[in-house]
PAMI-280576 format. One record per residue: residue in three letters; x, y, z of N, C-alpha, C, O in turn. Coordinates in steps of 0.001 Angstrom, whole numbers, padded with zeros to 6 digits, always signed. Layout:
ALAXYZXYZXYZXYZ ...
END
This chain:
UNK-039256+044501-042929-039429+044407-044371-040861+044790-044740-041808+044407-044053 UNK-041015+045541-045816-042338+045895-046297-043023+044661-046876-042369+043749-047383 UNK-044344+044650-046791-045103+043533-047333-044996+043527-048853-045153+044563-049500 UNK-044727+042351-049418-044635+042204-050864-046022+042215-051492-046998+041776-050882 UNK-046095+042719-052712-047347+042799-053452-047125+042361-054891-045989+042162-055321 UNK-048224+042212-055637-048140+041896-057058-047310+042977-057746-047424+044160-057425 UNK-046485+042561-058684-045559+043390-059467-044267+043728-058733-043370+044321-059331 UNK-044145+043371-057455-042882+043540-056746-041911+042458-057201-042320+041431-057744 UNK-040641+042693-056980-039620+041670-057215-039706+040652-056078-039767+041011-054902 UNK-039710+039394-056456-039705+038327-055464-038327+038250-054820-037313+038503-055470 UNK-038300+037911-053579-037040+037736-052868-036515+036332-053139-037233+035349-052955 UNK-035275+036240-053572-034677+034938-053852-034394+034214-052532-034171+034846-051499 UNK-034408+032910-052584-034053+032110-051417-033605+030735-051871-033919+030277-052970 UNK-032874+030108-051002-032444+028727-051198-032915+027953-049976-032768+028417-048846 UNK-033479+026773-050204-033988+025961-049103-033915+024487-049478-033703+024138-050639 UNK-034090+023643-048495-034105+022201-048730-035518+021761-049071-036491+022248-048496 UNK-035615+020828-050020-036917+020261-050360-036765+018751-050526-035659+018239-050695 UNK-037886+018057-050475-037862+016598-050442-037299+016005-051719-036349+015223-051663 UNK-037851+016351-052858-037441+015699-054118-036253+016378-054788-035362+015703-055303 UNK-036234+017683-054783-035158+018375-055519-033944+018658-054646-032977+019263-055110 UNK-033981+018231-053397-032902+018430-052424-032675+019902-052124-033030+020363-051039 UNK-032091+020657-053058-031899+022077-052820-032716+022869-053834-032614+022651-055042 UNK-033515+023776-053333-034389+024609-054146-033836+026024-054111-033631+026582-053033 UNK-033594+026608-055273-033222+028026-055371-034232+028670-056298-034322+028313-057472 UNK-034986+029613-055777-036086+030213-056533-035613+030777-057864-036228+030502-058894 UNK-034541+031554-057872-034098+032190-059123-033704+031174-060183-033809+031459-061375 UNK-033256+030006-059775-032932+028947-060747-034192+028270-061262-034303+027984-062454 UNK-035142+028014-060368-036372+027313-060751-037223+028127-061711-037824+027563-062626 UNK-037287+029446-061523-038142+030261-062393-037572+030401-063798-038291+030794-064717 UNK-036307+030090-063978-035731+030103-065329-036320+028972-066162-036410+029079-067386 UNK-036726+027878-065493-037309+026722-066167-038810+026907-066408-039306+026637-067502 UNK-039518+027361-065393-040978+027537-065426-041369+028580-064389-040644+028792-063417 UNK-042530+029244-064593-043042+030056-063491-043264+029145-062285-043597+027970-062437 UNK-043079+029693-061095-043205+028923-059857-044341+029492-059020-044436+030699-058798 UNK-045197+028587-058564-046261+028954-057631-045876+028387-056269-045819+027173-056075 UNK-045614+029294-055331-045298+028895-053964-046597+028815-053183-047371+029771-053148 UNK-046830+027672-052557-048026+027488-051740-047590+027350-050287-047002+026342-049897 UNK-047883+028365-049498-047585+028360-048067-048784+027779-047331-049927+028094-047663 UNK-048536+026944-046347-049630+026384-045557-049148+026123-044138-047951+025946-043914 UNK-050070+026098-043175-049675+026062-041760-048979+024779-041307-047864+024837-040787 UNK-049609+023638-041493-049075+022392-040925-049413+021198-041799-050369+021231-042574 UNK-048632+020161-041667-048993+018876-042240-049987+018227-041272-049935+018467-040066 UNK-050859+017433-041790-051822+016636-041017-052996+017424-040441-053838+016831-039767 UNK-053091+018725-040675-054264+019470-040234-055464+019097-041091-055303+018648-042226 UNK-056656+019278-040559-057875+018903-041276-057989+019662-042597-058188+019048-043645 UNK-057867+020973-042556-057991+021775-043771-056870+021437-044747-057111+021298-045946 UNK-055652+021304-044243-054509+020994-045114-054674+019635-045785-054307+019465-046948 UNK-055222+018672-045058-055414+017333-045626-056433+017367-046755-056204+016789-047817 UNK-057556+018040-046530-058566+018153-047589-058036+018930-048783-058303+018588-049935 UNK-057281+019981-048489-056799+020855-049552-055757+020163-050428-055733+020372-051641 UNK-054900+019344-049826-053893+018640-050635-054570+017665-051586-054099+017460-052704 UNK-055665+017067-051154-056420+016184-052052-056921+016961-053263-056822+016491-054397 UNK-057454+018143-053017-057944+018972-054118-056792+019470-054989-056927+019563-056209 UNK-055661+019788-054363-054510+020245-055144-053995+019131-056052-053606+019385-057192 UNK-053994+017901-055546-053578+016774-056384-054462+016660-057626-053989+016297-058704 UNK-055746+016972-057465-056677+016910-058595-056401+018000-059625-056778+017851-060787 UNK-055752+019093-059227-055459+020187-060162-054042+020115-060722-053645+020978-061505 UNK-053281+019106-060336-051879+018989-060753-051732+019099-062274-050903+019865-062766 UNK-052527+018342-063004-052416+018354-064471-052718+019733-065054-052141+020112-066073 UNK-053602+020473-064426-053931+021816-064921-052755+022766-064746-052467+023575-065629 UNK-052069+022667-063598-050875+023492-063393-049781+023084-064381-049102+023939-064951 UNK-049617+021789-064578-048615+021283-065527-048896+021802-066941-047981+022223-067649 UNK-050153+021769-067336-050539+022232-068678-050208+023719-068867-049872+024156-069968 UNK-050308+024485-067776-049965+025912-067834-048455+026143-067737-047989+027272-067891 UNK-047696+025084-067484-046249+025226-067338-045840+025770-065986-044759+026342-065846 UNK-046691+025598-064993-046436+026099-063641-045891+024965-062782-046438+023862-062777 UNK-044819+025240-062063-044307+024297-061071-044729+024801-059698-044452+025941-059328 UNK-045400+023939-058954-045923+024305-057641-045060+023652-056567-044739+022466-056644 UNK-044693+024438-055576-043930+023952-054428-044662+024345-053153-045089+025490-053003 UNK-044803+023404-052246-045469+023628-050965-044418+023976-049914-043329+023402-049899 UNK-044751+024914-049042-043800+025386-048025-044491+025455-046667-045582+026010-046542 UNK-043845+024888-045656-044201+025147-044263-042997+024825-043390-041986+024338-043895 UNK-043084+025088-042088-041911+024907-041221-041554+023461-040888-040560+023223-040201 UNK-042323+022508-041346-042028+021114-041031-040661+020686-041534-040189+021187-042555 UNK-040014+019755-040820-038729+019233-041289-038936+018333-042504-040038+017837-042739 UNK-037874+018127-043267-037958+017319-044487-038531+015929-044227-039329+015427-045019 UNK-038125+015302-043117-038612+013957-042816-040138+013952-042668-040811+013032-043133 UNK-040667+014974-042025-042114+015090-041847-042800+015332-043191-043851+014757-043475 UNK-042191+016192-044015-042746+016449-045350-042770+015166-046180-043737+014899-046894 UNK-041712+014385-046083-041642+013146-046855-042763+012186-046431-043408+011573-047282 UNK-042991+012057-045136-044080+011201-044636-045433+011749-045077-046319+010988-045467 UNK-045589+013062-045016-046833+013724-045429-047093+013493-046912-048223+013215-047313 UNK-046054+013608-047720-046190+013394-049157-046599+011948-049448-047441+011699-050311 UNK-046005+011005-048730-046376+009589-048898-047826+009357-048486-048583+008683-049184 UNK-048196+009917-047356-049548+009712-046825-050625+010283-047747-051694+009694-047907 UNK-050330+011438-048351-051328+012136-049170-051138+011901-050662-051906+012417-051475 UNK-050132+011135-051022-049783+010947-052441-049562+012282-053142-049930+012457-054304 UNK-048953+013224-052415-048728+014554-052962-047910+014490-054244-046884+013814-054312 UNK-048380+015195-055242-047679+015267-056527-046694+016432-056553-045974+016624-057533 UNK-046668+017196-055485-045857+018409-055422-044679+018213-054484-044764+017475-053503 UNK-043574+018886-054800-042436+018855-053902-042719+019806-052732-043452+020785-052869 UNK-042127+019493-051595-042350+020270-050379-041031+020827-049859-040021+020128-049788 UNK-041073+022093-049503-039902+022829-049023-040012+022982-047513-041077+023304-046985 UNK-038906+022748-046831-038852+022944-045384-038388+024366-045079-037335+024805-045540 UNK-039180+025058-044310-038903+026437-043887-038886+026450-042356-039647+027177-041717 UNK-037990+025620-041778-037978+025383-040330-037973+026656-039502-038671+026744-038492 UNK-037202+027630-039916-037106+028872-039140-038069+029946-039628-038047+031074-039137 UNK-038908+029600-040586-039917+030480-041162-039335+031742-041822-040006+032770-041906 UNK-038097+031652-042283-037484+032813-042947-038204+033147-044251-038447+034315-044557 UNK-038543+032100-045020-039234+032332-046299-040640+032859-046027-041091+033809-046666 UNK-041319+032243-045084-042678+032677-044731-042688+034131-044274-043588+034888-044638 UNK-041708+034524-043491-041629+035918-043030-041332+036858-044203-041946+037918-044323 UNK-040400+036470-045056-040027+037301-046207-041237+037581-047093-041390+038684-047617 UNK-042092+036579-047255-043255+036714-048133-044523+037143-047394-045611+037125-047969 UNK-044389+037527-046132-045541+038011-045372-046574+036939-045103-047768+037227-045026 UNK-046125+035704-044960-047037+034574-044762-046986+034057-043321-046886+032854-043081 UNK-047058+034981-042379-047105+034642-040965-048418+035179-040399-048808+036310-040689 UNK-049093+034368-039596-050339+034815-038964-049995+035909-037958-049233+035686-037018 UNK-050565+037090-038167-050305+038232-037286-051580+038810-036687-051527+039768-035916 UNK-052719+038235-037038-053998+038776-036563-054231+038412-035106-054300+037230-034770 UNK-054352+039408-034236-054542+039120-032807-055842+038377-032501-055966+037774-031435 UNK-056808+038410-033416-058059+037683-033173-057881+036169-033329-058818+035406-033094 UNK-056692+035741-033721-056395+034313-033857-055200+033947-032977-054178+033487-033485 UNK-055321+034152-031639-054162+033978-030757-053579+032567-030745-052388+032404-030480 UNK-054378+031555-031020-053859+030181-030990-052880+029902-032117-052065+028986-032014 UNK-052949+030680-033193-052090+030422-034342-051150+031592-034661-050499+031596-035706 UNK-051080+032583-033762-050156+033699-033986-048747+033154-034188-048287+032302-033427 UNK-048077+033643-035201-046710+033218-035468-046584+031992-036348-045483+031659-036787 UNK-047709+031302-036618-047669+030144-037516-047537+030638-038958-047850+031790-039258 UNK-047070+029759-039844-047103+030079-041267-048561+030112-041705-049333+029205-041391 UNK-048928+031146-042420-050289+031321-042901-050434+030649-044269-049444+030306-044915 UNK-051663+030471-044690-051925+029916-046015-051843+031046-047039-052348+032145-046808 UNK-051197+030762-048178-051104+031769-049219-050448+031221-050475-049814+030166-050451 UNK-050608+031944-051562-050022+031593-052860-049254+032782-053414-049694+033927-053301 UNK-048096+032500-054016-047296+033525-054686-046810+032945-056007-046123+031923-056025 UNK-047165+033592-057111-046705+033181-058436-045544+034081-058836-045671+035305-058851 UNK-044400+033457-059164-043192+034192-059535-042827+033827-060965-042746+032648-061311 UNK-042604+034860-061810-042263+034599-063209-040750+034536-063415-039976+034680-062468 UNK-040342+034318-064662-038917+034118-064988-038061+035337-064673-036847+035212-064515 UNK-038672+036509-064578-037943+037731-064254-037975+038041-062760-037592+039127-062325 UNK-038447+037050-061977-038550+037181-060511-039583+038235-060097-039458+038849-059037 UNK-040596+038439-060932-041693+039341-060581-042824+038536-059957-043124+037424-060391 UNK-043435+039101-058951-044614+038478-058359-045798+038823-059249-046130+039995-059426 UNK-046429+037806-059803-047538+038007-060735-048892+037772-060088-049903+038302-060547 UNK-048915+036981-059028-050164+036684-058312-049792+036508-056860-048757+035926-056535 UNK-050650+037020-055980-050410+036866-054556-051746+036817-053830-052619+037657-054047 UNK-051887+035835-052980-053071+035716-052136-052634+035277-050758-051883+034314-050607 UNK-053113+035998-049746-052856+035641-048352-054191+035428-047655-055126+036211-047820 UNK-054263+034358-046873-055489+034073-046131-055673+035084-045005-054704+035559-044414 UNK-056929+035405-044722-057215+036201-043526-057028+035355-042275-056546+035836-041249 UNK-057413+034097-042375-057246+033107-041308-056604+031882-041932-056872+031591-043098 UNK-055770+031155-041208-055062+030017-041806-055957+028932-042395-055510+028176-043258 UNK-057209+028834-041950-058065+027799-042530-058861+028304-043733-059656+027553-044297 UNK-058663+029566-044139-059256+030066-045380-058516+029429-046560-057311+029186-046496 UNK-059254+029166-047624-058649+028576-048813-059141+029292-050060-060146+030001-050029 UNK-058427+029098-051149-058808+029626-052458-059453+028483-053232-058965+027353-053194 UNK-060533+028768-053925-061114+027777-054827-060066+027506-055905-059664+028414-056633 UNK-059632+026260-056000-058517+025921-056888-058848+026087-058365-057968+026417-059160 UNK-060092+025865-058742-060476+026095-060138-060343+027575-060487-059891+027924-061577 UNK-060741+028448-059547-060597+029887-059770-059121+030286-059786-058712+031138-060575 UNK-058331+029671-058917-056896+029952-058892-056258+029602-060235-055500+030398-060791 UNK-056560+028430-060749-056020+028010-062051-056457+028985-063135-055650+029384-063974 UNK-057715+029365-063122-058229+030300-064133-057561+031668-064013-057194+032263-065026 UNK-057399+032174-062792-056713+033459-062583-055284+033412-063115-054833+034334-063794 UNK-054579+032327-062799-053190+032200-063255-053132+032080-064776-052255+032660-065417 UNK-054057+031333-065343-054109+031211-066802-054289+032584-067433-053605+032909-068403 UNK-055196+033390-066901-055435+034743-067423-054215+035642-067258-053907+036444-068140 UNK-053532+035511-066147-052317+036308-065910-051255+035929-066935-050611+036802-067518 UNK-051075+034650-067153-050068+034205-068112-050421+034616-069536-049543+035016-070300 UNK-051697+034523-069898-052126+034934-071235-051948+036429-071446-051615+036867-072548 UNK-052169+037217-070393-052052+038675-070525-050591+039112-070706-050327+040238-071129 UNK-049649+038222-070385-048251+038588-070532-047621+038045-071797-046471+038361-072101 UNK-048357+037234-072540-047823+036702-073797-047747+037813-074841-048630+038667-074908 UNK-046677+037799-075664-046536+038857-076688-047569+038718-077777-047594+039519-078711 
END
């Protein structure tokens, strides 16, 4: 599969998630734009710090009408424990076989990072109601992160630029 980019059609998928039970992207984007947040593992140092910061930006995403869903290969039971431990305000999707991560090009493929080759990489994908990818960011290394204030501002600008 070719790597997806901004303005490409997002690939639809259905997966299990902790709170919503079954997540179908094409159904969710009819309600609100969806920001998919891919990340390597639960309980990692970077992931733990980052979820704390993401919780602090929850209201900003809500104000923009964005629904954020976290995705990694962990099983639902692990996601549920992780959400409890971190007080995550976001629902988490289980991508056990990494099909979604592969579809969206969110797999570590850089040979300079042999310890994490094949892991789900960190990244963000914003999908609008027409299933268009409006924003996409992929980490060079799984411990790279996006400044969340800048992410919110970028998404706000993208949404404003599409208003009639």
